[in-house]
C-alpha positions, 0 to 999 in steps of 0.5 A: 330283288338282287341286282344280279337276280334282277338281270337274269330275269331281264335275260330270261324274259328274252327267251321264247315264251314258252321256254321262260317258266322252266327256266326261272324255276331252275334259276330259283331252285339254284338260289335255294340250294345256296342258301341252303348251302350257306345256311349249314356253312354257318351253322356247322359247329367247326369245334376247336380250331387250332392256332393259325400258323403264321410262318417263322415271319408272323402276321403281317403288317397292316393297317388297322380297319373298322366296318362301316355298314354300306360302305365295307371296310374303311382303312383308318389312317387312309391311303398311304401312296 
């Protein structure tokens, strides 16, 4: 279970016992809705998208990054102060 879901269940358990089953079903319904919407976006055929217009200044300058599983995006060359 995710941390957010664990925290929700902890809060729900603090409710009066007669109210917890209804609240848990509602939370599960919300989680299913979000997952369904996310999946629809992932599977959507967006067709041919036009190139992004960066304006007259062009793409912003930046440092190269790489993705590291478990850590996220890593800035190559470290931080500059």
